[in-house]
C-alpha positions in Angstrom: 110.2 165.3 80.2 109.0 161.7 79.8 106.0 160.5 81.8 106.2 156.9 83.1 103.2 154.8 84.1 102.9 151.7 86.3 99.9 149.8 85.1 98.3 147.3 87.5 95.7 144.6 87.0 92.4 144.4 88.9 90.1 141.5 89.1 87.6 143.7 91.0 87.2 147.4 91.7 88.3 146.8 95.3 91.6 145.2 94.1 92.0 148.2 91.7 91.6 150.6 94.7 94.2 148.6 96.6 96.6 148.9 93.6 96.1 152.6 93.6 96.9 152.9 97.3 100.1 151.0 96.7 101.3 153.3 93.9 99.7 152.3 90.6 99.5 155.1 88.0 96.9 153.2 86.0 94.6 150.1 86.4 93.2 147.8 83.8 89.9 146.0 84.5 87.2 144.2 82.5 83.6 145.1 82.3 80.8 142.5 82.3 81.7 141.1 78.9 84.3 140.9 76.1 87.3 141.0 78.4 90.1 138.5 77.7 89.6 136.9 81.1 86.1 135.6 81.3 86.4 135.0 85.1 87.4 138.6 85.8 84.3 140.6 84.7 82.8 143.5 86.6 79.6 145.5 86.6 79.9 148.9 85.0 78.8 150.5 88.3 81.9 149.1 90.0 84.1 150.4 87.3 82.5 153.9 87.7 83.3 153.6 91.5 86.9 152.7 90.6 87.2 155.6 88.2 85.9 158.1 90.8 88.5 156.9 93.3 91.3 156.8 90.7 90.8 160.2 89.3 91.4 161.8 92.7 95.0 161.0 92.1 95.2 161.4 88.4 95.3 157.6 88.0 93.8 156.3 84.7 91.4 153.4 84.3 91.6 151.2 81.2 88.8 148.9 80.4 89.5 145.6 78.5 87.3 145.0 75.5 89.8 142.8 73.9 88.1 139.6 72.7 87.4 138.9 69.1 83.8 139.8 68.5 81.2 137.8 66.6 79.0 139.8 64.2 75.9 139.4 66.3 77.8 140.6 69.4 78.7 144.0 68.0 75.5 145.9 69.1 76.1 144.6 72.7 79.7 145.6 72.5 78.7 149.1 71.2 76.4 149.5 74.2 79.1 148.4 76.6 81.6 150.9 75.1 79.0 153.7 75.6 78.5 152.6 79.2 82.2 152.5 80.0 82.7 155.9 78.5 79.9 157.2 80.8 81.5 155.5 83.7 84.6 157.6 83.2 87.2 155.2 81.8 90.2 156.8 80.2 90.9 154.3 77.4 89.9 150.9 76.1 92.3 148.0 75.5 91.2 146.5 72.2 92.0 143.5 70.0 89.1 143.6 67.4 89.4 146.6 65.1 85.6 146.9 65.0 85.8 148.4 68.5 87.8 151.3 67.1 84.6 152.5 65.3 82.5 152.4 68.5 83.6 155.6 70.1 84.8 159.0 68.7 86.0 160.2 72.1 87.6 157.2 73.9 91.4 156.6 73.4 92.1 153.1 72.1 95.1 150.9 73.0 96.0 147.9 70.9 96.0 144.8 73.1 98.9 142.4 73.4 96.5 140.0 71.7 97.4 141.9 68.5 100.7 140.0 68.6 102.9 143.1 67.9 106.6 142.3 67.6 107.9 144.1 64.5 108.1 147.8 63.4 106.0 147.3 60.2 103.1 145.9 62.2 103.5 148.8 64.8 103.2 151.3 61.9 100.1 149.4 60.7 98.4 149.5 64.1 99.3 153.1 64.5 97.6 153.9 61.2 94.3 152.4 62.5 94.2 155.1 65.2 95.5 153.4 68.2 97.1 155.7 70.8 99.1 153.0 72.5 100.6 149.7 71.4 101.0 146.8 73.9 104.1 144.9 72.8 104.7 141.1 72.8 106.6 139.9 75.9 109.2 138.0 73.9 111.0 141.1 72.6 114.5 142.1 73.2 115.6 145.6 74.1 116.9 146.1 70.6 113.6 145.1 69.1 111.8 147.5 71.4 114.0 150.3 70.3 113.3 149.5 66.7 109.6 149.7 67.3 110.0 152.9 69.3 111.8 154.4 66.3 109.0 153.4 63.9 105.9 155.0 65.7 104.8 158.0 67.7 102.3 156.1 69.8 102.8 155.3 73.5 104.4 151.9 74.1 103.4 149.5 76.8 105.4 146.4 77.9 104.8 143.7 80.5 107.3 143.6 83.3 105.9 141.1 85.7 103.7 138.1 86.0 102.6 134.9 84.3 103.9 134.3 80.7 101.9 132.7 77.9 104.2 130.3 76.1 102.9 131.3 72.7 102.8 134.7 71.0 99.8 136.5 72.4 96.5 136.3 70.5 97.9 133.4 68.3 97.2 130.4 70.5 94.4 128.0 69.5 95.5 125.1 71.7 92.9 125.6 74.4 90.1 125.8 71.7 91.4 122.7 70.0 91.7 120.6 73.1 88.7 121.8 75.1 86.5 124.1 72.9 87.4 127.0 75.1 88.9 129.8 73.1 91.7 132.0 74.5 90.7 134.8 72.1 87.3 134.7 73.8 88.7 134.9 77.3 88.2 131.3 78.1 91.7 129.8 78.0 91.9 126.4 79.8 95.7 126.8 80.2 96.8 123.5 78.5 100.3 124.9 78.6 100.4 124.2 82.3 99.4 120.5 81.8 101.8 117.6 82.1 103.0 115.9 78.9 105.3 113.1 77.7 107.8 114.0 75.0 108.0 111.4 72.3 110.2 111.1 69.2 108.9 110.0 65.7 109.3 106.3 66.6 107.1 106.7 69.7 110.0 106.5 72.2 109.4 108.5 75.3 112.2 111.0 75.8 110.8 112.9 78.8 107.9 111.7 81.0 105.2 113.6 82.9 106.6 117.2 82.7 104.9 120.5 82.2 106.9 120.9 78.9 105.0 124.1 77.8 105.0 125.9 81.1 107.1 129.0 81.5 108.4 130.7 84.6 107.0 134.1 85.5 108.3 137.4 84.2 110.3 139.7 86.5 111.9 142.8 85.2 112.1 144.8 88.5 115.7 145.6 87.9 115.4 146.4 84.2 113.0 149.4 84.3 115.7 152.0 83.6 116.8 150.1 80.4 113.2 149.7 79.3 112.5 153.4 79.8 115.6 154.2 77.8 114.4 151.9 75.1 111.2 153.9 74.8 108.6 152.1 77.1 106.0 154.5 78.5 103.9 152.1 80.5 105.2 149.2 82.7 102.4 146.5 82.9 101.9 143.9 85.6 100.0 140.8 84.6 97.4 139.4 86.9 93.7 140.1 86.4 92.9 136.7 88.0 95.2 137.3 91.0 94.1 138.2 94.6 94.5 141.4 96.5 97.7 140.5 98.5 99.5 139.6 95.3 98.6 142.9 93.6 99.5 144.9 96.6 102.9 143.3 97.0 103.9 143.5 93.3 102.6 147.0 92.7 104.3 148.4 95.8 107.6 146.8 94.7 107.5 148.2 91.2 106.2 151.6 92.4 109.2 151.9 94.7 111.5 151.0 91.8 109.9 153.6 89.5 110.2 156.2 92.3 113.9 155.4 92.6 114.3 155.8 88.8 112.5 159.1 88.8 114.6 160.3 91.7 117.8 159.4 89.8 116.7 161.4 86.8 114.3 164.2 88.0 114.8 166.3 84.9 114.1 163.4 82.6 111.2 161.3 84.0 108.1 161.8 86.1 105.3 159.5 87.2 102.0 159.9 85.3 99.8 160.2 88.5 100.0 162.1 91.8 100.3 161.2 95.4 103.0 159.6 97.5 102.7 156.1 99.0 103.7 156.2 102.7 104.1 153.6 105.3 102.8 150.0 105.0 104.6 146.7 104.5 107.9 146.1 102.9 107.3 144.3 99.5 109.0 141.0 98.7 108.5 139.4 95.4 109.9 136.1 96.5 107.0 135.7 98.9 104.2 136.1 96.4 102.8 133.7 93.7 105.5 132.7 91.2 106.7 129.7 89.2 110.3 131.0 89.4 111.4 134.1 87.6 112.8 134.8 84.1 113.8 137.9 82.1 112.9 135.9 78.9 114.4 137.3 75.7 115.1 140.9 77.0 118.9 140.6 76.3 118.3 138.8 73.0 119.6 135.5 74.4 117.9 132.3 75.4 118.0 131.1 79.0 116.2 128.5 81.0 112.7 129.7 80.7 110.6 126.6 81.5 109.0 125.7 84.8 108.6 122.1 83.8 108.6 120.9 87.4 106.5 123.8 88.8 103.5 124.7 86.6 102.0 126.1 89.7 103.5 128.5 92.3 106.4 126.8 94.1 107.3 129.9 96.1 110.5 130.5 98.0 113.0 127.7 98.4 113.5 127.3 102.2 115.6 124.1 102.5 115.4 120.4 102.6 113.5 117.8 104.6 116.0 116.8 107.2 113.8 114.3 109.1 110.3 112.9 108.9 108.4 112.6 112.2 105.1 111.0 113.1 103.4 114.4 113.3 105.3 116.2 110.6 108.9 117.0 109.7 112.1 118.9 110.6 113.6 121.3 108.0 117.2 121.8 107.2 117.1 125.5 106.3 118.7 126.9 103.1 120.0 129.9 104.9 120.4 130.8 108.6 117.8 133.0 110.3 114.8 131.3 108.6 111.6 132.0 110.6 108.6 129.7 110.1 105.0 130.6 111.2 101.9 128.7 112.0 99.8 128.5 108.8 102.7 128.6 106.4 102.1 126.8 103.1 104.7 124.5 101.6 105.2 122.6 98.4 107.4 119.9 96.9 107.7 118.1 93.5 106.2 114.6 93.9 107.3 111.4 92.1 104.7 111.9 89.4 106.3 115.3 88.4 103.4 117.3 89.9 103.3 119.6 92.9 102.1 118.6 96.3 101.2 121.3 98.8 100.4 121.3 102.5 99.9 123.7 105.3 101.7 123.8 108.6 99.5 123.6 111.7 102.2 124.5 114.2 105.8 125.7 113.6 108.3 125.5 116.4 111.7 126.6 115.3 112.5 124.4 112.3 110.0 121.7 113.3 106.8 121.6 111.3 103.7 119.9 112.7 101.3 119.0 109.9 99.2 116.2 108.4 102.0 114.4 106.5 101.4 114.6 102.7 101.9 111.5 100.6 105.3 111.3 99.0 107.2 113.4 101.5 110.6 112.0 102.2 113.9 113.0 103.6 116.2 115.1 101.4 113.4 116.6 99.3 113.7 120.3 98.5 110.9 122.2 100.2 109.4 125.6 99.1 107.2 128.0 101.0 104.5 129.3 98.7 102.5 131.0 101.5 104.2 133.0 104.2 101.5 133.4 106.8 103.4 136.2 108.6 103.9 138.1 105.3 100.3 137.8 104.4 99.3 139.1 107.8 101.7 142.0 107.4 100.2 143.0 104.0 96.7 142.9 105.5 97.6 144.8 108.7 100.2 147.3 107.4 98.4 148.9 104.5 100.1 152.0 103.0 98.4 155.4 102.6 98.5 157.4 99.4 98.6 161.1 100.0 98.8 164.2 97.7 101.3 166.7 99.0 100.0 170.3 99.5 102.1 173.3 100.0 100.6 176.0 102.2 101.4 179.7 102.2 100.1 181.3 105.3 99.7 185.0 106.1 98.6 186.3 109.5 97.5 189.9 109.3 95.0 191.9 111.3 94.1 188.9 113.4 93.1 186.8 110.3 94.9 183.8 108.8 94.8 183.5 105.0 96.0 180.0 104.0 96.6 179.4 100.3 97.1 175.8 99.2 98.8 174.4 96.1 98.7 170.7 95.3 101.5 168.8 93.6 99.3 168.6 90.5 98.7 172.4 90.5 95.3 172.9 92.0 95.0 176.1 94.1 92.6 177.4 96.7 92.6 179.8 99.7 90.7 180.0 102.9 90.5 182.6 105.7 90.2 182.0 109.5 89.7 184.8 112.0 91.3 184.5 115.4 89.7 185.1 118.8 89.4 188.6 120.3 92.1 187.6 122.8 95.7 187.9 122.1 97.9 184.9 122.4 99.7 184.7 125.8 102.8 183.4 124.1 102.9 184.7 120.5 106.0 182.7 119.5 104.4 179.5 120.8 101.1 180.3 119.0 103.0 180.8 115.7 104.7 177.4 116.3 101.3 175.8 117.0 99.9 177.3 113.8 102.7 175.8 111.8 102.4 172.4 113.4 98.6 172.1 113.2 98.5 173.3 109.6 101.3 170.9 108.6 99.2 167.8 109.1 97.0 165.5 107.1 93.3 165.9 106.1 91.7 163.3 104.0 94.0 162.3 101.2 96.1 165.5 101.5 99.4 166.0 103.4 99.7 169.7 104.1 103.0 171.4 104.8 103.6 175.1 105.6 106.2 176.3 103.1 105.9 180.0 103.8 104.6 181.8 106.9 104.3 185.6 107.3 103.0 187.4 110.4 102.2 191.1 110.6 100.9 192.6 113.7 99.5 191.1 116.9 99.1 187.3 117.1 95.6 186.3 118.4 94.7 183.0 120.0 93.6 180.2 117.6 92.0 177.1 119.0 93.4 173.8 117.7 89.9 172.7 116.7 89.6 175.8 114.5 93.0 175.1 112.8 92.0 171.5 112.1 88.7 172.8 110.7 90.7 175.1 108.4 92.6 172.2 107.0 89.4 170.2 106.5 87.8 173.1 104.6 90.9 173.4 102.4 90.8 169.6 101.7 87.1 169.8 100.8 87.7 172.7 98.4 90.6 170.8 96.7 88.3 167.8 96.3 85.9 169.9 94.3 88.7 170.9 91.8 89.6 168.4 89.1 93.0 166.9 89.2 95.3 168.4 86.5 96.3 165.2 84.8 98.9 164.5 82.1 97.1 163.8 78.8 97.2 160.4 77.2 98.4 160.2 73.6 95.5 160.1 71.2 96.0 158.2 68.1 95.2 159.5 64.6 93.7 157.3 62.0 95.5 157.4 58.6 93.0 158.5 55.9 94.8 156.4 53.3 95.7 153.5 55.5 94.9 150.0 54.3 96.4 147.9 57.1 94.5 144.8 58.2 95.0 142.8 61.3 95.8 139.2 60.4 95.8 136.2 62.7 97.7 132.9 62.5 96.2 130.0 60.6 94.4 127.6 62.8 96.7 125.0 61.3 99.2 126.2 63.8 97.8 125.7 67.3 100.7 127.7 68.7 103.8 129.5 67.6 106.3 130.4 70.2 109.8 131.8 70.8 110.2 129.1 73.4 111.8 125.8 72.3 111.5 122.5 74.0 114.6 121.2 72.2 116.7 124.1 73.4 115.3 123.8 77.0 116.3 120.1 77.1 119.7 120.7 75.6 118.8 119.1 72.2 119.1 122.1 70.0 121.4 121.5 66.9 122.8 125.1 67.4 124.1 124.0 70.8 126.1 121.3 69.1 124.1 118.5 70.7 122.8 115.4 69.1 119.8 116.2 66.9 116.7 114.2 67.7 114.7 113.0 64.8 112.0 115.4 63.8 109.2 115.9 64.5 108.8 115.5 68.2 105.4 115.0 69.9 103.7 115.9 73.1 101.4 113.3 74.6 98.8 113.8 77.2 96.6 110.7 77.5 95.0 110.2 74.1 96.0 113.7 72.9 99.1 113.8 70.7 100.5 117.2 69.5 103.3 117.7 67.0 106.3 119.9 67.6 108.1 121.4 64.6 111.1 123.7 64.7 111.7 126.8 62.5 115.3 127.2 63.2 115.7 130.1 60.7 113.7 132.4 63.0 114.3 130.3 66.1 110.7 129.5 66.8 108.7 126.3 67.6 105.2 125.5 66.4 102.6 123.2 67.9 100.2 121.5 65.5 97.6 118.7 65.4 99.3 115.4 65.1 
């Protein structure tokens, strides 16, 4: 049976706990240094707190130590690895091979920054001792299958969130333009900036567009195909995202994975324990996104760019029907649209950027607000903050519970209750009844079943087997509740029986070395501006003179096109 994992991001330990409550099987988080998101660092003490909470459900915690290290930083990194191990993390996500030598016990995962997109490289990384390989996002299902057939390691693949336009770990554009290195966790995100596209003669072909900005990934409906292709871990991007985003996305994907496991119960299982019950209904349209794409999963190019929306546009809700002195009236895209006070809206302004505003008061389709500059009749309007949905996420939080089956035997006036959790922990506890016989034995037995089939702490008890032999004494409700609490406390003292992670084995005769792209290439990408604009020669369109150039103020970048492998490069002009 295959074990499937939903891997969630956490900017903080509290967001990690929220992800677990919403169904995450694993969480990745950065320590105080050397994570590939410099703004998402956490004290080791917080990671220890997250580990303690996660391990109650068999959830795993992966710490990101995935920047490239300077020689003088290695002693500090070594100390951090030791601290993370003591905190209880289950694995490290690593880019620099030097980290592999810093622990003999921790499992190591090869970060997406290792730019893995071919079987040969997968075998090379496996030979270094990695237990899991995080694949490039630009792969097709057929490419994933080829890598799966080449290695024994676990495979992890991004299924949701923001997309880097370049191959991971091989982008030097931020460092070139700002001095902030993406491989040091300091990316300035120049791919979200506005550019003009110029030809070799200096003629402007496209003006003021986010020409390198991609839509967000969304593979919610492709999980079964990914599992069939050999993916073990389904990863959500977002270590800089807030709690409501993480809750919404994790719950949506957890429900989808539960449905997949329910369809094939003999084939798949989740890698952690506990069932998410209650709470809000997730809706990916209502959370941060630049529009969605499935990228190259089917081996075909589509419209990947978010040139007009490098920030979150949100859900299209309609057009501006009329401008009023105190706001506007909306022509809805679909009947039944409900607006709320505090909703956030956005539209594309005349400069190609995004203008956002908040509604003060919504009455039907009338929006009272401070009128933003550039708003005019007929403009498409998007809702990027649903105040009602955000309130629902905050107010209707789900509860994660571990199911416990109880076998109850009543004999000689004493209850013996034996509990077995869904992960296989077992414990028993006795409770002696009062000296008085129950006035209504049948009703007392029914009460026993009802009171013992309730919740205590994180456990949901259910009486699966009940046997009574002899007289039925009276049991106070408080005593039965106390019995459940004692069973829950005893279960808490037992370690969860987790499924083991794959531990990599270093090849004794391996000579593989990680290589990184030349800094002469600031970026190499599967994305192609020419294709996106309908100028690709393979499309039979008129071929524009090469090279093409991106201009942002004084900065000028050259675009070249490697049509043999269908890739674009960005270099210094």
